[in-house]
Backbone as JSON Lines, residues from 0, in Angstrom:
{"i":0,"aa":"X","n":[165.92,14.99,285.43],"ca":[164.68,15.76,285.56],"c":[164.4,16.56,284.29]}
{"i":1,"aa":"X","n":[165.44,17.22,283.79],"ca":[165.3,18.0,282.56],"c":[164.94,17.09,281.4]}
{"i":2,"aa":"X","n":[165.54,15.89,281.37],"ca":[165.26,14.94,280.3],"c":[163.81,14.48,280.36]}
{"i":3,"aa":"X","n":[163.31,14.24,281.56],"ca":[161.92,13.82,281.73],"c":[160.97,14.92,281.28]}
{"i":4,"aa":"X","n":[161.32,16.18,281.65],"ca":[160.49,17.3,281.24],"c":[160.45,17.43,279.72]}
{"i":5,"aa":"X","n":[161.61,17.23,279.07],"ca":[161.69,17.31,277.62],"c":[160.86,16.22,276.96]}
{"i":6,"aa":"X","n":[160.92,15.03,277.56],"ca":[160.13,13.91,277.03],"c":[158.64,14.2,277.12]}
{"i":7,"aa":"X","n":[158.22,14.76,278.25],"ca":[156.81,15.11,278.42],"c":[156.38,16.18,277.42]}
{"i":8,"aa":"X","n":[157.26,17.15,277.19],"ca":[156.95,18.2,276.22],"c":[156.78,17.63,274.82]}
{"i":9,"aa":"X","n":[157.69,16.71,274.47],"ca":[157.61,16.08,273.15],"c":[156.34,15.27,273.0]}
{"i":10,"aa":"X","n":[155.99,14.54,274.08],"ca":[154.76,13.75,274.03],"c":[153.53,14.64,273.93]}
{"i":11,"aa":"X","n":[153.58,15.76,274.63],"ca":[152.47,16.7,274.6],"c":[152.3,17.3,273.21]}
{"i":12,"aa":"X","n":[153.44,17.65,272.59],"ca":[153.39,18.21,271.23],"c":[152.88,17.18,270.23]}
{"i":13,"aa":"X","n":[153.32,15.92,270.4],"ca":[152.87,14.85,269.5],"c":[151.37,14.62,269.65]}
{"i":14,"aa":"X","n":[150.9,14.66,270.9],"ca":[149.47,14.47,271.15],"c":[148.67,15.62,270.52]}
{"i":15,"aa":"X","n":[149.22,16.84,270.64],"ca":[148.55,18.0,270.05],"c":[148.51,17.88,268.53]}
{"i":16,"aa":"X","n":[149.61,17.41,267.95],"ca":[149.64,17.23,266.49],"c":[148.63,16.19,266.04]}
{"i":17,"aa":"X","n":[148.58,15.09,266.79],"ca":[147.61,14.03,266.45],"c":[146.18,14.53,266.58]}
{"i":18,"aa":"X","n":[145.95,15.34,267.59],"ca":[144.61,15.9,267.78],"c":[144.24,16.83,266.62]}
{"i":19,"aa":"X","n":[145.22,17.61,266.16],"ca":[144.99,18.51,265.03],"c":[144.69,17.72,263.76]}
{"i":20,"aa":"X","n":[145.48,16.65,263.54],"ca":[145.26,15.8,262.37],"c":[143.87,15.18,262.42]}
{"i":21,"aa":"X","n":[143.5,14.65,263.59],"ca":[142.18,14.02,263.73],"c":[141.06,15.03,263.44]}
{"i":22,"aa":"X","n":[141.27,16.26,263.9],"ca":[140.26,17.29,263.69],"c":[140.13,17.62,262.2]}
{"i":23,"aa":"X","n":[141.27,17.75,261.53],"ca":[141.25,18.06,260.1],"c":[140.6,16.92,259.31]}
{"i":24,"aa":"X","n":[140.97,15.69,259.65],"ca":[140.41,14.52,258.97],"c":[138.89,14.48,259.16]}
{"i":25,"aa":"X","n":[138.44,14.74,260.38],"ca":[137.01,14.74,260.66],"c":[136.28,15.79,259.84]}
{"i":26,"aa":"X","n":[136.87,16.98,259.76],"ca":[136.26,18.06,258.99],"c":[136.19,17.7,257.51]}
{"i":27,"aa":"X","n":[137.3,17.16,256.98],"ca":[137.35,16.8,255.56],"c":[136.31,15.72,255.24]}
{"i":28,"aa":"X","n":[136.24,14.7,256.08],"ca":[135.29,13.6,255.83],"c":[133.84,14.09,255.95]}
{"i":29,"aa":"X","n":[133.6,15.0,256.89],"ca":[132.24,15.55,257.03],"c":[131.86,16.36,255.79]}
{"i":30,"aa":"X","n":[132.8,17.15,255.29],"ca":[132.54,17.94,254.09],"c":[132.35,17.03,252.89]}
{"i":31,"aa":"X","n":[133.15,15.97,252.81],"ca":[133.02,15.01,251.72],"c":[131.64,14.36,251.74]}
{"i":32,"aa":"X","n":[131.2,13.93,252.92],"ca":[129.89,13.29,253.04],"c":[128.77,14.25,252.63]}
{"i":33,"aa":"X","n":[128.91,15.51,253.03],"ca":[127.89,16.5,252.67],"c":[127.85,16.73,251.16]}
{"i":34,"aa":"X","n":[129.02,16.8,250.54],"ca":[129.08,17.01,249.1],"c":[128.53,15.81,248.34]}
{"i":35,"aa":"X","n":[128.87,14.6,248.8],"ca":[128.35,13.41,248.13],"c":[126.82,13.36,248.24]}
{"i":36,"aa":"X","n":[126.29,13.75,249.4],"ca":[124.84,13.77,249.56],"c":[124.21,14.79,248.62]}
{"i":37,"aa":"X","n":[124.84,15.95,248.49],"ca":[124.32,16.98,247.59],"c":[124.42,16.54,246.13]}
{"i":38,"aa":"X","n":[125.5,15.84,245.79],"ca":[125.63,15.31,244.43],"c":[124.54,14.29,244.14]}
{"i":39,"aa":"X","n":[124.2,13.49,245.13],"ca":[123.11,12.52,244.96],"c":[121.79,13.25,244.73]}
{"i":40,"aa":"X","n":[121.58,14.35,245.48],"ca":[120.37,15.15,245.28],"c":[120.33,15.73,243.86]}
{"i":41,"aa":"X","n":[121.48,16.19,243.38],"ca":[121.54,16.73,242.02],"c":[121.21,15.65,240.98]}
{"i":42,"aa":"X","n":[121.72,14.45,241.22],"ca":[121.43,13.34,240.31],"c":[119.93,13.03,240.3]}
{"i":43,"aa":"X","n":[119.33,13.0,241.49],"ca":[117.9,12.74,241.6],"c":[117.1,13.82,240.89]}
{"i":44,"aa":"X","n":[117.51,15.07,241.07],"ca":[116.81,16.18,240.41],"c":[116.91,16.07,238.9]}
{"i":45,"aa":"X","n":[118.1,15.73,238.4],"ca":[118.27,15.57,236.95],"c":[117.37,14.46,236.4]}
{"i":46,"aa":"X","n":[117.31,13.34,237.1],"ca":[116.47,12.24,236.65],"c":[114.99,12.63,236.68]}
{"i":47,"aa":"X","n":[114.6,13.4,237.7],"ca":[113.21,13.85,237.8],"c":[112.88,14.79,236.65]}
{"i":48,"aa":"X","n":[113.78,15.74,236.36],"ca":[113.57,16.66,235.25],"c":[113.49,15.92,233.92]}
{"i":49,"aa":"X","n":[114.36,14.92,233.77],"ca":[114.34,14.13,232.53],"c":[113.03,13.37,232.38]}
{"i":50,"aa":"X","n":[112.53,12.85,233.51],"ca":[111.25,12.15,233.48],"c":[110.1,13.08,233.08]}
{"i":51,"aa":"X","n":[110.09,14.3,233.64],"ca":[109.06,15.28,233.28],"c":[109.16,15.65,231.8]}
{"i":52,"aa":"X","n":[110.39,15.77,231.32],"ca":[110.61,16.15,229.92],"c":[110.06,15.08,228.97]}
{"i":53,"aa":"X","n":[110.4,13.83,229.25],"ca":[109.92,12.73,228.4],"c":[108.4,12.64,228.46]}
{"i":54,"aa":"X","n":[107.83,12.87,229.64],"ca":[106.37,12.85,229.78],"c":[105.73,13.96,228.95]}
{"i":55,"aa":"X","n":[106.32,15.16,229.03],"ca":[105.79,16.29,228.25],"c":[105.88,16.0,226.75]}
{"i":56,"aa":"X","n":[106.99,15.39,226.31],"ca":[107.11,15.01,224.9],"c":[106.01,14.04,224.5]}
{"i":57,"aa":"X","n":[105.77,13.07,225.36],"ca":[104.74,12.08,225.08],"c":[103.36,12.71,224.96]}
{"i":58,"aa":"X","n":[103.06,13.69,225.81],"ca":[101.76,14.36,225.77],"c":[101.6,15.13,224.46]}
{"i":59,"aa":"X","n":[102.63,15.89,224.09],"ca":[102.56,16.68,222.85],"c":[102.43,15.77,221.64]}
{"i":60,"aa":"X","n":[103.27,14.75,221.57],"ca":[103.21,13.82,220.43],"c":[101.88,13.08,220.39]}
{"i":61,"aa":"X","n":[101.33,12.78,221.58],"ca":[100.04,12.1,221.63],"c":[98.93,12.94,221.0]}
{"i":62,"aa":"X","n":[98.93,14.23,221.33],"ca":[97.92,15.12,220.75],"c":[98.09,15.23,219.23]}
{"i":63,"aa":"X","n":[99.33,15.36,218.78],"ca":[99.58,15.52,217.35],"c":[99.21,14.26,216.58]}
{"i":64,"aa":"X","n":[99.66,13.1,217.07],"ca":[99.41,11.85,216.36],"c":[97.93,11.45,216.38]}
{"i":65,"aa":"X","n":[97.21,11.9,217.4],"ca":[95.79,11.55,217.48],"c":[94.95,12.44,216.58]}
{"i":66,"aa":"X","n":[95.55,13.48,216.03],"ca":[94.82,14.36,215.16],"c":[94.02,15.42,215.87]}
{"i":67,"aa":"X","n":[94.15,15.5,217.19],"ca":[93.38,16.49,217.95],"c":[93.98,17.89,217.88]}
{"i":68,"aa":"X","n":[95.15,17.99,217.25],"ca":[95.78,19.31,217.06],"c":[96.62,19.25,215.8]}
{"i":69,"aa":"X","n":[96.99,20.42,215.29],"ca":[97.8,20.48,214.09],"c":[99.28,20.26,214.39]}
{"i":70,"aa":"X","n":[100.05,20.18,213.3],"ca":[101.49,19.98,213.46],"c":[102.17,21.15,214.16]}
{"i":71,"aa":"X","n":[101.49,22.29,214.19],"ca":[102.09,23.47,214.82],"c":[102.34,23.26,216.32]}
{"i":72,"aa":"X","n":[101.57,22.32,216.91],"ca":[101.79,22.03,218.33],"c":[103.21,21.51,218.56]}
{"i":73,"aa":"X","n":[103.8,20.92,217.53],"ca":[105.17,20.4,217.64],"c":[106.16,21.51,217.96]}
{"i":74,"aa":"X","n":[105.81,22.75,217.65],"ca":[106.73,23.87,217.87],"c":[106.92,24.17,219.36]}
{"i":75,"aa":"X","n":[106.08,23.54,220.19],"ca":[106.28,23.68,221.64],"c":[107.48,22.85,222.08]}
{"i":76,"aa":"X","n":[107.77,21.77,221.35],"ca":[108.84,20.85,221.76],"c":[110.2,21.54,221.88]}
{"i":77,"aa":"X","n":[110.65,22.35,220.9],"ca":[111.95,23.01,221.07],"c":[112.03,23.9,222.3]}
{"i":78,"aa":"X","n":[110.9,24.53,222.65],"ca":[110.88,25.37,223.85],"c":[111.03,24.5,225.1]}
{"i":79,"aa":"X","n":[110.31,23.36,225.12],"ca":[110.45,22.42,226.23],"c":[111.89,21.89,226.31]}
{"i":80,"aa":"X","n":[112.44,21.58,225.15],"ca":[113.8,21.06,225.09],"c":[114.79,22.05,225.7]}
{"i":81,"aa":"X","n":[114.63,23.31,225.35],"ca":[115.53,24.34,225.87],"c":[115.38,24.49,227.38]}
{"i":82,"aa":"X","n":[114.13,24.59,227.86],"ca":[113.88,24.8,229.28],"c":[114.42,23.64,230.13]}
{"i":83,"aa":"X","n":[114.07,22.42,229.73],"ca":[114.53,21.26,230.49],"c":[116.03,21.03,230.3]}
{"i":84,"aa":"X","n":[116.51,21.24,229.07],"ca":[117.94,21.02,228.8],"c":[118.83,21.93,229.63]}
{"i":85,"aa":"X","n":[118.47,23.22,229.69],"ca":[119.26,24.16,230.48],"c":[119.2,23.82,231.96]}
{"i":86,"aa":"X","n":[118.01,23.42,232.43],"ca":[117.87,23.06,233.85],"c":[118.71,21.83,234.19]}
{"i":87,"aa":"X","n":[118.68,20.83,233.33],"ca":[119.46,19.61,233.57],"c":[120.95,19.91,233.49]}
{"i":88,"aa":"X","n":[121.34,20.76,232.54],"ca":[122.75,21.14,232.42],"c":[123.23,21.89,233.66]}
{"i":89,"aa":"X","n":[122.36,22.74,234.22],"ca":[122.73,23.49,235.42],"c":[122.99,22.54,236.6]}
{"i":90,"aa":"X","n":[122.15,21.53,236.73],"ca":[122.35,20.54,237.79],"c":[123.66,19.78,237.57]}
{"i":91,"aa":"X","n":[123.93,19.43,236.3],"ca":[125.18,18.73,235.99],"c":[126.39,19.6,236.24]}
{"i":92,"aa":"X","n":[126.29,20.89,235.94],"ca":[127.41,21.8,236.18],"c":[127.74,21.87,237.67]}
{"i":93,"aa":"X","n":[126.69,21.94,238.5],"ca":[126.92,21.96,239.95],"c":[127.63,20.69,240.41]}
{"i":94,"aa":"X","n":[127.19,19.55,239.85],"ca":[127.84,18.28,240.21],"c":[129.3,18.26,239.81]}
{"i":95,"aa":"X","n":[129.6,18.8,238.65],"ca":[131.0,18.84,238.19],"c":[131.85,19.69,239.12]}
{"i":96,"aa":"X","n":[131.32,20.81,239.55],"ca":[132.06,21.67,240.47],"c":[132.33,20.94,241.78]}
{"i":97,"aa":"X","n":[131.33,20.24,242.29],"ca":[131.51,19.49,243.53],"c":[132.54,18.38,243.36]}
{"i":98,"aa":"X","n":[132.45,17.68,242.24],"ca":[133.4,16.59,241.99],"c":[134.82,17.09,241.89]}
{"i":99,"aa":"X","n":[135.02,18.22,241.23],"ca":[136.37,18.77,241.11],"c":[136.89,19.26,242.46]}
{"i":100,"aa":"X","n":[135.99,19.81,243.27],"ca":[136.39,20.26,244.61],"c":[136.85,19.07,245.45]}
{"i":101,"aa":"X","n":[136.11,17.97,245.36],"ca":[136.51,16.76,246.09],"c":[137.88,16.29,245.61]}
{"i":102,"aa":"X","n":[138.05,16.24,244.28],"ca":[139.27,15.68,243.72],"c":[140.48,16.6,243.88]}
{"i":103,"aa":"X","n":[140.25,17.9,243.81],"ca":[141.36,18.85,243.81],"c":[141.67,19.47,245.17]}
{"i":104,"aa":"X","n":[140.68,19.44,246.08],"ca":[140.88,20.09,247.39],"c":[140.82,19.09,248.54]}
{"i":105,"aa":"X","n":[139.7,18.39,248.65],"ca":[139.53,17.49,249.8],"c":[140.48,16.31,249.76]}
{"i":106,"aa":"X","n":[140.6,15.66,248.61],"ca":[141.46,14.47,248.52],"c":[142.92,14.79,248.82]}
{"i":107,"aa":"X","n":[143.52,15.83,248.22],"ca":[144.92,16.14,248.57],"c":[145.09,16.5,250.04]}
{"i":108,"aa":"X","n":[144.11,17.21,250.6],"ca":[144.2,17.59,252.01],"c":[144.21,16.36,252.91]}
{"i":109,"aa":"X","n":[143.28,15.44,252.64],"ca":[143.22,14.22,253.44],"c":[144.45,13.35,253.2]}
{"i":110,"aa":"X","n":[144.89,13.24,251.96],"ca":[146.07,12.44,251.65],"c":[147.3,12.96,252.4]}
{"i":111,"aa":"X","n":[147.42,14.27,252.5],"ca":[148.56,14.86,253.22],"c":[148.5,14.54,254.71]}
{"i":112,"aa":"X","n":[147.3,14.59,255.27],"ca":[147.17,14.37,256.71],"c":[147.41,12.91,257.1]}
{"i":113,"aa":"X","n":[146.98,11.97,256.28],"ca":[147.14,10.56,256.62],"c":[148.34,9.93,255.93]}
{"i":114,"aa":"X","n":[149.06,10.73,255.14],"ca":[150.27,10.27,254.46],"c":[149.99,9.07,253.55]}
{"i":115,"aa":"X","n":[148.93,9.19,252.75],"ca":[148.57,8.14,251.81],"c":[147.79,8.76,250.66]}
{"i":116,"aa":"X","n":[148.06,8.29,249.46],"ca":[147.34,8.82,248.29],"c":[146.07,8.02,247.99]}
{"i":117,"aa":"X","n":[145.9,6.88,248.64],"ca":[144.74,6.02,248.38],"c":[143.55,6.42,249.26]}
{"i":118,"aa":"X","n":[143.12,7.66,249.12],"ca":[141.97,8.14,249.87],"c":[141.02,8.88,248.92]}
{"i":119,"aa":"X","n":[139.74,8.72,249.16],"ca":[138.71,9.39,248.35],"c":[138.98,9.22,246.86]}
{"i":120,"aa":"X","n":[139.28,7.98,246.46],"ca":[139.67,7.75,245.07],"c":[138.49,7.34,244.18]}
{"i":121,"aa":"X","n":[137.27,7.33,244.75],"ca":[136.12,6.94,243.95],"c":[135.96,7.84,242.73]}
{"i":122,"aa":"X","n":[136.19,9.14,242.87],"ca":[136.02,10.07,241.76],"c":[136.88,9.66,240.56]}
{"i":123,"aa":"X","n":[138.17,9.45,240.82],"ca":[139.09,9.1,239.74],"c":[138.83,7.69,239.21]}
{"i":124,"aa":"X","n":[138.5,6.78,240.13],"ca":[138.23,5.39,239.72],"c":[137.04,5.33,238.78]}
{"i":125,"aa":"X","n":[135.97,6.01,239.14],"ca":[134.77,5.99,238.3],"c":[135.04,6.62,236.94]}
{"i":126,"aa":"X","n":[135.82,7.71,236.94],"ca":[136.14,8.39,235.68],"c":[136.84,7.44,234.72]}
{"i":127,"aa":"X","n":[137.76,6.64,235.23],"ca":[138.48,5.69,234.38],"c":[137.59,4.55,233.91]}
{"i":128,"aa":"X","n":[136.79,4.02,234.85],"ca":[135.97,2.85,234.52],"c":[134.82,3.18,233.57]}
{"i":129,"aa":"X","n":[134.31,4.42,233.62],"ca":[133.14,4.76,232.8],"c":[133.51,5.5,231.53]}
{"i":130,"aa":"X","n":[134.79,5.57,231.21],"ca":[135.22,6.35,230.04],"c":[134.58,5.84,228.75]}
{"i":131,"aa":"X","n":[134.4,4.54,228.61],"ca":[133.85,3.99,227.39],"c":[132.37,4.27,227.2]}
{"i":132,"aa":"X","n":[131.68,4.74,228.25],"ca":[130.25,5.01,228.15],"c":[129.95,6.4,227.58]}
{"i":133,"aa":"X","n":[130.98,7.2,227.39],"ca":[130.77,8.59,227.0],"c":[130.02,8.72,225.69]}
{"i":134,"aa":"X","n":[130.44,7.98,224.66],"ca":[129.83,8.11,223.35],"c":[128.35,7.76,223.37]}
{"i":135,"aa":"X","n":[128.0,6.67,224.05],"ca":[126.6,6.26,224.13],"c":[125.75,7.3,224.85]}
{"i":136,"aa":"X","n":[126.28,7.84,225.95],"ca":[125.54,8.86,226.69],"c":[125.36,10.12,225.87]}
{"i":137,"aa":"X","n":[126.42,10.55,225.22],"ca":[126.36,11.77,224.42],"c":[125.34,11.61,223.29]}
{"i":138,"aa":"X","n":[125.32,10.45,222.64],"ca":[124.39,10.2,221.54],"c":[122.95,10.2,222.05]}
{"i":139,"aa":"X","n":[122.73,9.57,223.21],"ca":[121.38,9.52,223.78],"c":[120.88,10.92,224.13]}
{"i":140,"aa":"X","n":[121.75,11.73,224.73],"ca":[121.35,13.09,225.09],"c":[121.1,13.94,223.84]}
{"i":141,"aa":"X","n":[121.88,13.7,222.78],"ca":[121.65,14.43,221.54],"c":[120.28,14.1,220.96]}
{"i":142,"aa":"X","n":[119.92,12.82,220.97],"ca":[118.62,12.42,220.44],"c":[117.48,13.01,221.27]}
{"i":143,"aa":"X","n":[117.64,13.03,222.58],"ca":[116.58,13.5,223.46],"c":[116.36,15.0,223.38]}
{"i":144,"aa":"X","n":[117.44,15.74,223.16],"ca":[117.31,17.19,223.22],"c":[117.42,17.86,221.85]}
{"i":145,"aa":"X","n":[118.61,18.21,221.35],"ca":[118.63,18.89,220.05],"c":[118.06,18.05,218.92]}
{"i":146,"aa":"X","n":[118.26,16.74,218.96],"ca":[117.74,15.89,217.91],"c":[116.22,15.95,217.84]}
{"i":147,"aa":"X","n":[115.57,15.83,218.99],"ca":[114.11,15.91,219.04],"c":[113.62,17.28,218.61]}
{"i":148,"aa":"X","n":[114.32,18.32,219.06],"ca":[113.91,19.69,218.71],"c":[114.04,19.95,217.21]}
{"i":149,"aa":"X","n":[115.13,19.48,216.62],"ca":[115.33,19.67,215.18],"c":[114.24,18.96,214.38]}
{"i":150,"aa":"X","n":[113.9,17.75,214.8],"ca":[112.82,17.01,214.13],"c":[111.5,17.75,214.25]}
{"i":151,"aa":"X","n":[111.24,18.31,215.44],"ca":[109.99,19.04,215.65],"c":[109.94,20.32,214.81]}
{"i":152,"aa":"X","n":[111.07,21.01,214.74],"ca":[111.12,22.24,213.94],"c":[110.92,21.94,212.45]}
{"i":153,"aa":"X","n":[111.47,20.81,212.02],"ca":[111.31,20.43,210.61],"c":[109.87,20.04,210.29]}
{"i":154,"aa":"X","n":[109.29,19.21,211.17],"ca":[107.92,18.75,210.94],"c":[106.91,19.88,211.13]}
{"i":155,"aa":"X","n":[107.22,20.81,212.01],"ca":[106.27,21.88,212.3],"c":[106.53,23.15,211.53]}
{"i":156,"aa":"X","n":[107.38,23.08,210.52],"ca":[107.69,24.27,209.72],"c":[106.4,24.84,209.13]}
{"i":157,"aa":"X","n":[106.08,26.09,209.45],"ca":[104.81,26.67,208.98],"c":[104.74,26.69,207.46]}
{"i":158,"aa":"X","n":[103.58,26.31,206.94],"ca":[103.37,26.33,205.49],"c":[102.37,27.4,205.09]}
{"i":159,"aa":"X","n":[102.12,28.31,206.03],"ca":[101.21,29.42,205.75],"c":[101.8,30.7,206.32]}
{"i":160,"aa":"X","n":[101.1,31.77,206.16],"ca":[101.61,33.06,206.63],"c":[101.2,33.39,208.05]}
{"i":161,"aa":"X","n":[100.77,32.41,208.81],"ca":[100.36,32.64,210.2],"c":[101.5,33.23,211.0]}
{"i":162,"aa":"X","n":[101.28,34.41,211.53],"ca":[102.35,35.07,212.29],"c":[102.66,34.32,213.59]}
{"i":163,"aa":"X","n":[101.64,33.73,214.21],"ca":[101.86,32.99,215.45],"c":[102.74,31.78,215.2]}
{"i":164,"aa":"X","n":[102.47,31.03,214.12],"ca":[103.27,29.84,213.81],"c":[104.73,30.22,213.54]}
{"i":165,"aa":"X","n":[104.91,31.27,212.76],"ca":[106.29,31.69,212.46],"c":[106.99,32.22,213.7]}
{"i":166,"aa":"X","n":[106.24,32.87,214.58],"ca":[106.83,33.36,215.83],"c":[107.29,32.2,216.7]}
{"i":167,"aa":"X","n":[106.42,31.18,216.83],"ca":[106.79,30.0,217.62],"c":[107.99,29.28,217.0]}
{"i":168,"aa":"X","n":[107.99,29.21,215.67],"ca":[109.11,28.54,215.0],"c":[110.41,29.3,215.24]}
{"i":169,"aa":"X","n":[110.38,30.62,215.16],"ca":[111.57,31.44,215.41],"c":[112.03,31.31,216.86]}
{"i":170,"aa":"X","n":[111.07,31.28,217.8],"ca":[111.43,31.11,219.21],"c":[112.08,29.74,219.42]}
{"i":171,"aa":"X","n":[111.55,28.72,218.73],"ca":[112.14,27.39,218.84],"c":[113.56,27.34,218.34]}
{"i":172,"aa":"X","n":[113.83,27.99,217.2],"ca":[115.19,28.04,216.66],"c":[116.12,28.78,217.63]}
{"i":173,"aa":"X","n":[115.64,29.91,218.15],"ca":[116.45,30.7,219.08],"c":[116.74,29.91,220.36]}
{"i":174,"aa":"X","n":[115.74,29.18,220.83],"ca":[115.93,28.39,222.07],"c":[116.97,27.3,221.86]}
{"i":175,"aa":"X","n":[116.99,26.69,220.67],"ca":[117.99,25.66,220.41],"c":[119.38,26.26,220.29]}
{"i":176,"aa":"X","n":[119.46,27.45,219.72],"ca":[120.76,28.13,219.65],"c":[121.27,28.42,221.07]}
{"i":177,"aa":"X","n":[120.36,28.84,221.95],"ca":[120.75,29.11,223.34],"c":[121.21,27.84,224.04]}
{"i":178,"aa":"X","n":[120.5,26.73,223.77],"ca":[120.87,25.45,224.39],"c":[122.24,24.98,223.91]}
{"i":179,"aa":"X","n":[122.5,25.14,222.61],"ca":[123.8,24.73,222.06],"c":[124.92,25.56,222.66]}
{"i":180,"aa":"X","n":[124.72,26.88,222.74],"ca":[125.74,27.77,223.31],"c":[126.01,27.39,224.77]}
{"i":181,"aa":"X","n":[124.93,27.09,225.5],"ca":[125.06,26.72,226.91],"c":[125.81,25.4,227.07]}
{"i":182,"aa":"X","n":[125.69,24.51,226.08],"ca":[126.29,23.18,226.19],"c":[127.73,23.11,225.69]}
{"i":183,"aa":"X","n":[128.2,24.12,224.97],"ca":[129.53,24.06,224.37],"c":[130.63,23.83,225.41]}
{"i":184,"aa":"X","n":[130.65,24.58,226.54],"ca":[131.72,24.33,227.54],"c":[131.73,22.9,228.05]}
{"i":185,"aa":"X","n":[130.54,22.34,228.27],"ca":[130.46,20.96,228.78],"c":[130.96,19.97,227.75]}
{"i":186,"aa":"X","n":[130.55,20.15,226.49],"ca":[131.0,19.23,225.43],"c":[132.51,19.32,225.26]}
{"i":187,"aa":"X","n":[133.04,20.52,225.27],"ca":[134.48,20.7,225.11],"c":[135.24,20.01,226.25]}
{"i":188,"aa":"X","n":[134.74,20.17,227.48],"ca":[135.4,19.57,228.63],"c":[135.32,18.04,228.57]}
{"i":189,"aa":"X","n":[134.15,17.53,228.16],"ca":[134.0,16.08,228.09],"c":[134.89,15.47,227.02]}
{"i":190,"aa":"X","n":[135.0,16.12,225.88],"ca":[135.87,15.62,224.82],"c":[137.32,15.61,225.3]}
{"i":191,"aa":"X","n":[137.72,16.65,226.0],"ca":[139.09,16.71,226.51],"c":[139.36,15.59,227.5]}
{"i":192,"aa":"X","n":[138.42,15.42,228.45],"ca":[138.61,14.41,229.5],"c":[138.59,13.01,228.92]}
{"i":193,"aa":"X","n":[137.66,12.77,227.99],"ca":[137.46,11.41,227.49],"c":[138.44,11.0,226.4]}
{"i":194,"aa":"X","n":[138.85,11.94,225.57],"ca":[139.64,11.56,224.4],"c":[141.01,12.23,224.33]}
{"i":195,"aa":"X","n":[141.07,13.53,224.57],"ca":[142.34,14.23,224.4],"c":[143.28,14.03,225.57]}
{"i":196,"aa":"X","n":[142.72,13.89,226.78],"ca":[143.56,13.72,227.96],"c":[142.98,12.63,228.85]}
{"i":197,"aa":"X","n":[142.92,11.39,228.35],"ca":[142.27,10.31,229.09],"c":[142.98,9.92,230.36]}
{"i":198,"aa":"X","n":[144.24,10.32,230.53],"ca":[144.96,9.96,231.73],"c":[144.86,10.98,232.84]}
{"i":199,"aa":"X","n":[144.02,12.0,232.63],"ca":[143.94,13.06,233.63],"c":[143.28,12.6,234.9]}
{"i":200,"aa":"X","n":[142.42,11.56,234.8],"ca":[141.77,11.05,236.0],"c":[140.84,12.07,236.64]}
{"i":201,"aa":"X","n":[140.17,12.87,235.82],"ca":[139.29,13.88,236.35],"c":[138.11,13.23,237.06]}
{"i":202,"aa":"X","n":[137.41,14.06,237.77],"ca":[136.25,13.61,238.53],"c":[135.19,13.0,237.62]}
{"i":203,"aa":"X","n":[134.44,11.99,238.13],"ca":[133.35,11.44,237.35],"c":[132.29,12.47,237.07]}
{"i":204,"aa":"X","n":[132.22,13.5,237.89],"ca":[131.23,14.55,237.64],"c":[131.51,15.24,236.32]}
{"i":205,"aa":"X","n":[132.75,15.17,235.82],"ca":[133.08,15.79,234.56],"c":[132.42,15.06,233.4]}
{"i":206,"aa":"X","n":[131.94,13.87,233.64],"ca":[131.38,13.09,232.54],"c":[129.87,12.97,232.61]}
{"i":207,"aa":"X","n":[129.24,13.71,233.52],"ca":[127.8,13.54,233.68],"c":[127.05,14.79,233.28]}
């Protein structure tokens, strides 16, 4: 009788443990799904902002090349570059935080509960597979943002004593300095992940 009671107790404890594991797994997977959905939203927002930025560049360049405005209109471009660049970087920073949370918190938690390391490995897998794309992406972003702004500042350099032109030019230079300062942490992290510590297997969000 005592043996039967002990067996029932053990079975009850095992069932309770399994129920706890199932509950934790469900919570982790639900949080993972929510984060992935939010990361997708961030990606969509970044693409939308990039589309608006390229459109705005096209409008400004169209006016300048058509002769309907002077070269001073080009001084708006560095301001646009700063505004859109900082906004896009903010969305990317949020994605990186989410990716690291998945890789550093959710994945180990789930791996411990199911006793397997092959869970939620998309983050690390993508980071390894896309490592070679870093240089091309970095170059493209440089051309789109600081590269375009530098060209605009050079072409729109005031050749007269107009205070408005010089003010816009100074604001453009300051905006690019702000954009560069804002981007330094991201560039440093990307260089570390891609080149200095390629085996770290960091989240793919670290590369976007």
